[in-house]
Every structure is written in structure tokens, then in C-alpha cells.
C-alpha positions, 0 to 999 in steps of 0.5 A, a space after each residue: 046262260 046265268 049270272 056268273 057264267 064264263 063265256 066265249 065270244 063267237 062273233 056274228 059269224 059264229 066262228 069259235 075261239 073268241 075272247 072270253 068273259 063273265 056274265 054279270 047281268 041278264 034281263 028277260 031270260 025266259 024269252 029267247 027273242 028279248 034276253 040279253 046279257 051283259 058281259 065283263 071281258 077277262 083279258 088283261 088287254 081288251 079286245 076288239 070287241 070291247 069297243 064294238 060291244 061297250 060304250 067308251 071302250 068300257 070293259 062291260 058290254 052293253 045289252 047283247 044277245 047271249 046268242 053270240 056267246 057260248 058258255 064255257 063254265 057254269 057258275 
């Protein structure tokens, strides 16, 4: 997973079919334990996850572990 990839949110229970977004930033990509990404949601209407994963219901998430997302299309 890298900056520019289109990803889909799997959620905490890893179920498929969540909202989509684009990876806009990443840190510690060499370490699975410390790897974190920031995702910008692509839907016109912000999904419920936007308020749970961001500060003040913004379109871009805070730092999140990439295991909660699956890559749909690589940049």
C-alpha cells in the first residue's frame, strides 16, 4: 500500500464492502507494526467512518493502521 492507491474500508471486523478512499500520506512503511496511513474519503456524502476515523468530521482520517483497508487499485 502506498500514496495514491484507491482503498476500501474493511472495518474493525474485516468485512468487505465499505466506503472507498485514496491514500494521501503514510509513515513507517517498512514496519508492519508502526505503518500508518491517512485516507481521504472519495464519496460525496461522508461515511459514518469519517467521524470515527478523523478529527472534527473531516474528509481526511487521522493516522490509521492499513490493515483496516484493502487495496482496490494501485497508483
